[in-house]
C-alpha positions as CSV (number, residue, x, y, z in Angstrom):
1,M,118.2,109.4,103.2
2,A,114.7,109.2,104.6
3,R,112.4,112.2,104.6
4,Q,109.3,113.1,106.5
5,W,105.8,114.2,105.3
6,C,104.3,116.1,108.2
7,E,101.2,118.1,109.2
8,G,98.8,116.0,107.2
9,H,97.3,114.4,110.3
10,S,96.7,115.0,114.0
11,T,96.4,111.3,114.9
12,P,98.5,108.1,114.1
13,I,98.3,107.1,110.4
14,L,96.9,103.5,109.9
15,C,96.9,103.1,106.1
16,V,98.3,104.5,102.8
17,G,97.3,104.1,99.2
18,A,99.0,105.2,95.9
19,A,97.2,106.0,92.8
20,R,98.6,104.6,89.5
21,G,100.3,106.8,86.9
22,P,103.4,109.1,86.9
23,E,101.4,112.0,88.4
24,G,99.3,109.9,90.8
25,V,98.5,111.2,94.2
26,L,98.8,109.3,97.5
27,A,96.3,109.1,100.2
28,S,96.7,108.3,104.0
29,G,94.1,107.6,106.6
30,S,94.4,107.9,110.3
31,E,92.5,107.4,113.6
32,G,89.5,109.6,114.0
33,G,88.4,109.5,110.4
34,E,91.1,111.7,108.9
35,V,92.0,111.3,105.1
36,T,94.8,113.3,103.6
37,L,95.8,113.6,99.9
38,W,99.4,114.2,98.9
39,H,101.3,115.3,95.9
40,Q,104.3,113.0,95.1
41,E,106.7,115.6,96.4
42,G,105.0,115.6,99.8
43,T,102.7,118.7,99.7
44,I,99.2,118.4,100.9
45,V,96.4,118.4,98.2
46,G,93.5,118.2,100.6
47,H,92.3,116.9,104.0
48,L,88.9,115.5,105.1
49,T,87.6,114.2,108.5
50,L,84.8,111.8,107.6
51,P,81.5,111.9,109.6
52,G,81.5,109.7,112.7
53,E,85.3,110.1,113.0
54,E,85.8,106.3,112.9
55,D,89.3,105.1,112.2
56,I,90.3,104.8,108.6
57,T,91.4,101.2,108.1
58,S,92.1,100.9,104.3
59,L,92.4,103.2,101.3
60,V,92.4,102.0,97.7
61,F,92.4,104.0,94.4
62,S,90.4,102.6,91.5
63,P,92.8,101.2,88.8
64,A,90.2,102.1,86.1
65,A,88.9,105.6,87.2
66,S,91.1,108.4,88.4
67,G,88.3,110.0,90.2
68,L,87.5,107.3,92.7
69,L,89.2,106.6,96.1
70,Y,87.7,104.1,98.5
71,A,88.0,104.5,102.3
72,S,86.8,102.0,104.9
73,H,85.7,103.1,108.3
74,G,83.6,101.0,110.7
75,E,81.2,98.9,108.6
76,T,81.1,101.6,105.9
77,V,83.0,102.2,102.6
78,S,83.1,105.9,101.6
79,V,83.7,106.9,97.9
80,L,85.9,110.1,97.6
81,D,86.9,112.1,94.4
82,P,90.6,113.0,94.6
83,R,90.0,115.6,91.9
84,N,87.4,117.4,94.0
85,F,88.4,116.6,97.5
86,K,85.5,118.3,99.4
87,G,83.4,115.5,100.8
88,I,82.0,112.1,100.4
89,V,80.6,111.3,96.9
90,E,78.8,108.1,97.9
91,E,78.7,105.6,100.8
92,F,78.2,101.9,100.9
93,H,76.7,101.4,104.4
94,G,76.9,97.9,105.8
95,A,79.5,96.9,103.3
96,G,81.1,94.9,106.2
97,E,79.1,92.8,108.6
98,E,81.4,94.2,111.4
99,E,84.3,96.5,111.3
100,I,86.2,96.4,108.0
101,N,89.9,95.7,108.1
102,A,90.9,95.7,104.4
103,L,89.7,96.5,100.9
104,A,90.9,95.3,97.5
105,L,89.9,96.0,94.0
106,N,90.3,93.8,90.9
107,E,92.2,95.1,87.9
108,T,89.2,96.4,86.1
109,G,87.8,98.2,89.1
110,S,84.6,96.3,88.8
111,S,84.7,94.3,92.0
112,M,85.6,95.2,95.6
113,A,86.5,92.7,98.3
114,V,85.8,93.6,101.9
115,A,87.4,91.8,104.8
116,D,85.9,92.3,108.2
117,D,86.1,91.3,112.0
118,S,83.4,88.7,111.6
119,G,85.7,86.7,109.3
120,A,83.5,87.2,106.3
121,V,84.7,88.4,102.8
122,R,82.0,90.4,101.0
123,V,82.4,91.1,97.3
124,L,80.7,94.2,96.0
125,E,79.9,95.1,92.4
126,L,81.1,98.5,91.2
127,P,79.8,101.0,90.6
128,G,76.9,100.9,93.1
129,G,78.3,98.8,95.9
130,K,75.8,95.9,95.6
131,V,76.9,92.8,97.6
132,C,77.1,89.9,95.1
133,R,78.9,87.4,97.2
134,T,79.5,86.7,100.8
135,L,82.4,84.2,101.6
136,R,82.3,82.6,105.1
137,R,85.0,80.2,106.0
138,H,87.3,82.1,108.3
139,T,86.8,81.3,112.0
140,N,88.3,84.5,113.3
141,I,88.9,88.0,112.1
142,C,89.7,88.3,108.3
143,S,92.6,90.8,108.3
144,S,93.5,91.1,104.6
145,V,92.3,90.3,101.1
146,A,93.8,90.6,97.5
147,F,92.7,89.8,94.0
148,R,95.0,87.8,91.8
149,P,96.3,89.9,88.8
150,H,95.2,88.5,85.4
151,R,92.5,86.4,87.2
152,P,89.7,88.9,88.1
153,N,87.6,86.1,89.6
154,N,90.3,84.8,91.9
155,L,90.6,86.2,95.4
156,V,93.0,85.5,98.3
157,S,92.0,86.0,101.9
158,A,93.8,85.6,105.2
159,G,93.1,86.1,108.8
160,L,93.8,85.7,112.5
161,D,92.6,82.1,112.3
162,M,96.0,81.4,110.6
163,Q,94.3,80.4,107.4
164,V,95.0,81.5,103.9
165,M,92.3,80.8,101.3
166,L,92.0,81.1,97.5
167,W,88.6,81.7,96.3
168,G,86.9,81.4,92.8
169,L,84.1,83.8,92.8
170,Q,81.8,81.6,90.9
171,K,81.3,79.7,94.2
172,T,81.1,80.5,97.8
173,R,83.6,78.0,99.1
174,P,87.4,78.2,98.8
175,L,89.4,76.4,96.1
176,W,91.9,75.6,98.7
177,T,92.8,76.5,102.3
178,L,96.3,76.4,103.9
179,N,96.4,76.2,107.7
180,L,99.6,77.9,108.7
181,Q,99.3,76.7,112.3
182,E,99.4,73.1,111.2
183,V,102.4,73.8,108.9
184,T,104.4,75.6,111.5
185,E,103.6,72.9,114.2
186,E,105.0,70.2,111.9
187,E,108.1,72.1,111.4
188,A,108.4,73.1,115.1
189,E,108.3,69.4,116.2
190,H,111.8,69.0,114.7
191,Q,113.2,72.4,115.7
192,Q,111.7,73.5,119.0
193,K,114.2,73.7,121.9
194,A,113.1,72.9,125.4
195,G,111.3,75.8,127.0
196,Q,111.3,77.8,123.8
197,L,108.1,79.8,123.1
198,F,106.8,80.8,119.6
199,N,104.3,83.3,118.4
200,P,101.3,81.8,116.3
201,P,101.2,82.6,112.6
202,L,98.3,85.0,112.7
203,V,98.2,86.6,109.3
204,H,98.1,90.4,109.2
205,C,98.6,91.2,105.5
206,V,98.5,89.3,102.2
207,S,99.8,90.4,98.8
208,V,99.9,88.8,95.3
209,A,102.7,89.4,92.8
210,S,101.9,91.1,89.5
211,C,102.4,87.7,87.7
212,G,99.3,86.4,89.8
213,N,101.0,83.2,90.9
214,V,102.9,84.0,94.0
215,V,101.3,84.9,97.3
216,A,103.0,86.5,100.3
217,C,101.5,86.7,103.9
218,A,103.0,88.7,106.8
219,A,102.4,86.9,110.1
220,E,102.7,87.4,113.8
221,D,105.5,84.7,114.0
222,G,107.8,87.3,112.3
223,R,107.9,85.3,109.1
224,V,106.6,85.8,105.6
225,H,104.7,82.8,104.3
226,L,104.9,82.2,100.5
227,M,102.6,80.2,98.3
228,R,102.9,79.4,94.6
229,V,99.6,78.8,92.7
230,G,99.9,76.6,89.6
231,S,97.8,75.2,86.8
232,G,94.2,75.0,87.6
233,S,94.6,77.4,90.5
234,K,96.1,74.6,92.6
235,L,98.5,75.2,95.5
236,E,101.8,73.9,94.2
237,Q,104.2,74.8,96.9
238,Q,104.6,76.8,100.1
239,G,107.3,77.8,102.4
240,A,108.4,80.7,104.7
241,F,111.4,82.8,105.6
242,K,112.1,84.8,108.8
243,A,111.7,88.5,108.1
244,H,111.3,90.2,111.4
245,S,112.3,89.6,115.0
246,Q,108.8,90.4,116.1
247,G,105.5,90.2,114.3
248,A,105.5,91.0,110.6
249,S,102.6,93.4,110.0
250,Q,103.1,94.3,106.3
251,A,104.0,92.5,103.1
252,H,103.6,94.1,99.6
253,F,105.0,93.1,96.3
254,V,106.6,95.9,94.4
255,S,105.4,96.0,90.8
256,F,107.8,98.6,89.4
257,L,111.2,97.1,90.0
258,S,113.4,94.8,87.8
259,H,111.1,91.8,88.2
260,P,107.8,90.9,90.0
261,Y,109.3,89.2,93.0
262,W,110.6,92.2,95.0
263,L,108.7,92.3,98.4
264,A,108.5,95.1,100.9
265,T,107.9,94.2,104.5
266,G,107.4,96.0,107.8
267,G,107.2,94.7,111.4
268,N,106.6,95.4,115.0
269,D,110.5,95.3,115.4
270,G,110.6,98.7,113.7
271,Q,112.3,97.3,110.7
272,V,111.3,98.0,107.0
273,S,113.0,95.6,104.5
274,L,113.1,94.9,100.8
275,W,113.5,91.3,99.6
276,D,114.5,89.8,96.3
277,L,112.6,86.6,96.1
278,S,113.5,85.7,92.6
279,Q,115.8,82.9,93.8
280,N,113.5,81.6,96.6
281,P,112.7,78.0,96.2
282,V,109.0,78.6,96.4
283,V,109.0,81.3,93.7
284,A,111.6,79.7,91.4
285,P,111.9,75.9,92.3
286,E,114.6,73.9,90.6
287,E,112.0,71.5,89.6
288,K,108.4,72.4,89.4
289,S,106.5,70.3,91.9
290,K,103.2,68.7,91.0
291,L,100.6,67.8,93.5
292,Q,99.0,64.4,93.1
293,P,95.3,64.2,94.0
294,P,94.8,62.0,97.1
295,A,93.3,58.6,96.8
296,G,90.4,59.5,99.1
297,H,88.7,62.6,100.5
298,R,88.4,63.5,104.1
299,R,87.6,66.5,106.1
300,K,90.1,68.3,108.3
301,T,89.5,68.9,112.0
302,R,90.6,72.1,113.7
303,G,92.6,72.1,116.9
304,K,93.3,74.7,119.4
305,A,95.9,77.3,118.4
306,K,99.3,76.7,119.9
307,A,101.9,79.4,120.1
308,K,104.6,77.7,118.0
309,Q,106.7,78.8,115.1
310,P,109.8,77.5,113.3
311,S,113.1,79.3,113.5
312,Q,114.5,78.3,110.2
313,V,113.6,79.1,106.7
314,K,111.8,76.2,104.9
315,A,110.5,75.5,101.5
316,K,108.4,72.5,100.9
317,T,105.4,71.3,99.0
318,P,102.1,71.9,100.8
319,S,101.4,69.7,103.9
320,K,97.9,69.2,105.2
321,V,96.4,71.5,102.7
322,Q,92.7,71.7,102.5
323,L,92.1,71.7,98.8
324,E,88.8,72.1,97.0
325,E,90.0,71.4,93.4
326,K,88.6,72.8,90.3
327,E,88.6,70.0,87.7
328,T,87.5,70.7,84.2
329,E,88.3,69.5,80.8
330,K,89.3,73.1,79.8
331,E,92.1,73.8,82.3
332,E,93.7,76.2,80.0
333,E,90.6,78.4,80.3
334,D,90.6,77.9,84.0
335,E,94.2,79.1,84.1
336,K,93.1,82.3,82.6
337,G,90.6,82.7,85.3
338,E,87.6,82.3,82.9
339,R,86.0,79.2,84.4
340,G,86.4,76.2,86.6
341,E,84.5,73.9,88.8
342,E,85.3,72.9,92.4
343,E,85.1,69.5,94.0
344,E,84.9,68.2,97.5
345,T,87.5,69.3,100.1
346,A,90.6,67.1,100.0
347,I,93.7,67.0,102.1
348,V,96.9,66.9,100.1
349,E,99.8,65.5,102.1
350,A,103.2,65.8,100.5
351,G,106.8,65.5,101.8
352,H,109.4,68.2,102.2
353,S,111.3,69.3,99.2
354,A,114.5,67.2,98.6
355,D,117.1,69.8,99.7
356,Q,115.7,72.0,102.5
357,S,119.0,73.1,103.9
358,S,120.4,74.4,100.6
359,A,117.1,76.1,99.8
360,S,117.1,77.8,103.2
361,G,120.6,78.9,102.7
362,R,119.7,80.5,99.4
363,V,116.9,82.4,100.9
364,L,118.9,83.8,103.7
365,K,121.9,84.7,101.5
366,S,120.2,86.4,98.6
367,G,116.8,87.3,99.8
368,L,117.4,90.5,101.9
369,S,118.5,93.4,99.8
370,L,117.8,96.5,101.9
371,T,116.8,97.1,105.5
372,F,115.8,100.4,107.1
373,S,115.9,100.7,110.9
374,H,112.7,102.7,111.2
375,G,112.5,102.5,114.9
376,D,108.7,102.6,115.4
377,K,106.2,99.8,115.0
378,V,105.1,99.8,111.4
379,N,101.4,100.2,110.6
380,W,101.7,100.3,106.8
381,V,104.1,100.1,104.0
382,C,103.2,101.4,100.5
383,P,105.4,101.0,97.5
384,A,105.2,104.1,95.2
385,L,106.9,105.8,92.4
386,L,107.5,109.3,93.6
387,K,108.6,111.7,90.7
388,G,110.0,108.5,89.0
389,E,112.0,107.4,92.1
390,P,111.1,104.0,93.6
391,S,110.2,104.5,97.2
392,L,108.6,103.0,100.2
393,V,106.0,105.1,102.1
394,V,105.8,104.1,105.7
395,A,103.2,104.8,108.4
396,D,103.8,104.1,112.1
397,Q,102.4,105.2,115.4
398,S,103.0,108.9,114.6
399,S,101.0,111.3,112.6
400,S,103.7,111.6,109.9
401,L,104.8,109.6,106.9
402,T,108.4,108.5,106.3
403,I,109.7,108.0,102.7
404,Y,112.6,105.6,102.0
405,P,114.1,105.9,98.6
406,L,115.0,102.7,96.8
407,S,117.3,104.4,94.2
408,V,120.3,102.6,95.7
409,L,119.2,99.4,94.0
């Protein structure tokens, strides 16, 4: 079933991007500064090696302009033109404070988010690349960033500090922060067996469903952590499911299937999987949970990271969530992403959902739809429509791409 796209690179491919539209091209970036453009049938459109030969860490096509492809390498973002793939059109030097790990564009193509090794997230105005915001709350590498669809001023970031943050770009502090280390430690207290070791939930990749309300994070503990954002951009519920036997490196929602809650994942175990999360208790709870504001505000202290993880699927309301609420008389406007004000950081503590065991069983039974034994550690998974066929484009430690068709669905 799988097919290979070869000869586009001489070094391992690190990232893949797909342009929108039925005739959209694909781009792949590899070690040594190589960027290759592909037709949807797998033929090569063009190939560039960027000056400095730094690794290409992220590639994103503009959703608003067909002639714009952004590539990150080192601390720089280069602007390329897929229609005239001869060289760099423009460069944003110093777009990252340190090496850039991920890029994201909002739906209008007017803002770019840049996540880097310093833990900072910079927001650039487009065109031009002027830095208009620098968001500093991550205490370790910020590995991934994503805008919320339908809410161009909302941004999700995640990193190796095991924290997931939702930002409103009107301010420079997060609306809320979820510490996955604390969540997993609480669960592990009840599940850990004597002598059992767990990997910490370092987050490698974050994705937001096309509805804008469900966030998925691929983490080093092999799990995908899910969050549902509700009215007023509040964190309503969170949970996780075991996706890979080793670290999960990739998680991307697929926007062109039957509903917005199909999720593609890849891991260090060499597995590529497709999940139907439409029945997941975080995505579709039986009763919509509502977080009650705490009676008092207090600051959260950070502890040392412990290598623990739970072994069972859990769905629960947020525990120890650092929440900076937006409270405004016009919550409907805030829900549309138009305005909102943040208040002091508060910690919301809520109990587990009423029926965790049945919720866990539902995820395990109906969540996994397809699994491909890829064999190699997965660097990137890119959902794409190739000549009308739903597909997953996978990059690994080699210089070739592997295409897995989803037509069996």
